[in-house]
C-alpha positions in Angstrom: 23.6 18.5 10.3 22.7 15.8 7.7 18.9 14.9 7.5 18.9 11.2 6.5 16.2 11.7 4.0 18.7 14.1 2.1 22.1 12.7 3.2 24.7 12.4 0.4 26.3 9.1 0.4 29.8 8.9 0.0 31.6 7.9 -3.5 32.8 4.6 -1.8 29.2 3.6 -1.4 28.3 3.7 -5.1 31.5 1.5 -5.6 30.3 -0.8 -2.9 26.7 -0.9 -4.3 27.9 -1.8 -7.6 30.3 -4.6 -6.3 27.3 -5.8 -4.2 25.0 -6.0 -7.1 27.6 -7.7 -9.2 28.3 -10.2 -6.4 25.3 -10.9 -4.6 22.2 -9.8 -6.6 21.7 -13.1 -8.4 20.4 -15.7 -6.0 21.8 -18.3 -8.2 25.0 -16.8 -8.2 25.1 -16.7 -4.3 26.8 -20.1 -4.0 29.5 -19.3 -6.6 29.9 -15.9 -4.7 30.4 -17.6 -1.5 33.1 -19.9 -3.1 34.9 -16.9 -4.4 35.1 -15.3 -0.9 36.2 -18.6 0.7 38.9 -18.6 -1.6 40.2 -15.3 -0.1 40.0 -16.5 3.5 41.5 -19.6 5.1 38.8 -22.3 5.6 40.2 -23.6 8.6 41.0 -20.4 10.4 39.0 -19.8 13.6 37.7 -16.3 15.1 36.5 -14.9 18.0 33.8 -11.9 18.0 31.1 -10.8 20.4 28.4 -8.3 19.8 27.8 -5.9 22.6 25.5 -6.9 25.4 22.3 -4.4 26.2 23.0 -2.1 29.1 19.3 -2.5 30.5 19.3 -5.5 32.7 15.6 -6.2 32.3 16.1 -6.2 28.3 19.0 -8.7 28.9 17.0 -10.9 31.1 14.1 -10.9 28.7 16.3 -12.1 25.9 18.1 -14.7 28.1 14.9 -16.4 29.4 13.0 -18.3 26.4 9.6 -17.8 27.8 10.0 -14.0 28.2 11.7 -13.7 24.8 8.9 -15.8 23.1 6.4 -13.1 25.0 8.3 -10.3 23.6 8.6 -11.8 20.0 4.8 -12.3 20.2 4.6 -8.6 21.2 6.8 -7.7 18.3 4.8 -9.8 15.8 1.6 -7.9 16.9 3.5 -4.4 16.1 5.0 -5.7 12.9 8.6 -5.5 14.0 9.7 -9.0 15.0 12.5 -9.0 12.3 14.5 -6.8 14.8 14.5 -9.4 17.3 15.4 -12.1 14.9 18.2 -10.1 13.6 19.5 -9.7 17.1 19.2 -13.4 17.9 20.8 -14.4 14.5 23.7 -12.1 14.9 24.2 -13.9 18.4 24.5 -17.0 16.7 26.6 -15.7 14.0 29.1 -14.5 16.7 29.1 -17.8 18.2 30.4 -19.5 15.0 34.2 -20.2 15.3 35.1 -21.2 11.6 35.9 -18.1 9.1 34.1 -19.6 6.3 30.9 -20.8 8.0 30.9 -17.1 9.7 31.3 -15.5 6.1 28.7 -17.4 4.5 26.1 -16.9 7.4 26.9 -13.0 7.4 26.2 -12.9 3.6 22.7 -15.0 4.2 21.9 -12.3 7.1 22.6 -9.5 4.8 20.5 -10.8 2.0 17.6 -11.7 4.7 17.7 -8.4 6.4 19.2 -5.8 4.0 17.9 -6.9 0.7 15.4 -4.4 -1.0 13.1 -7.3 -1.7 13.5 -8.9 1.5 10.0 -9.4 3.6 12.3 -9.1 6.7 14.1 -6.0 6.0 15.1 -4.1 9.0 14.2 -0.5 9.4 17.7 1.0 9.6 18.7 4.5 8.4 20.1 4.7 5.1 23.8 5.4 6.2 23.8 2.4 8.1 22.5 0.2 5.4 24.9 1.7 2.9 28.0 1.1 5.2 26.8 -2.5 5.9 26.6 -3.1 2.4 30.2 -1.8 1.9 31.5 -4.0 4.8 29.8 -7.1 3.7 30.9 -6.7 0.1 34.5 -6.2 1.3 34.9 -8.8 4.0 31.8 -10.5 5.2 31.8 -11.3 8.9 30.0 -10.7 12.2 31.9 -7.2 12.4 30.4 -6.3 9.2 27.0 -6.4 10.8 28.0 -4.6 14.0 26.9 -1.1 13.2 23.2 -2.5 12.2 23.2 -4.6 15.3 23.8 -1.7 17.6 21.1 0.5 16.0 18.5 -2.4 16.1 19.6 -3.0 19.7 19.1 0.6 20.8 15.8 0.8 18.8 14.4 -2.4 20.6 15.8 -1.3 23.9 14.4 2.2 23.9 11.2 2.0 21.9 9.5 -1.5 21.8 10.8 -2.9 25.0 9.4 0.0 27.1 6.0 -0.4 25.4 6.2 -4.1 26.1 6.9 -3.6 29.7 4.1 -1.2 30.1 1.6 -3.8 28.6 2.9 -6.9 30.2 4.0 -5.5 33.5 0.5 -4.7 34.7 
């Protein structure tokens, strides 16, 4: 069994990491990089993608209701984990985009916002998820490339933070 602290990364990750650093590291090059990616994709092609919905119906109702979502966000702010819910919401917005070029640009921005080492909104996901997300975004940025991190964040919120939120706010 692999312990995440000692996990050995696949050799493909080092190639993806090098590719990522060469393409996405410099913020001044990000627009140039987005144009390079768009040349590879048809600008007018449309896509359809949806992220999995939460299995917990109370959690889904909380996300759907604006006032409950705001209370949950306030709770997460106090716990210093609001970036998890922000990431879920941003992924849902990403999935609602229909044009491939808009979706690709947005996926790159979300990667830089939530997975960059220097980001103030960095997600707390395990190393293998971070590595595979880097590879997927480097190869073909899309909503699908963030799916693994989305699922891990969704499970974390559902099973950990949401339970504490319910115990505090249901009384």
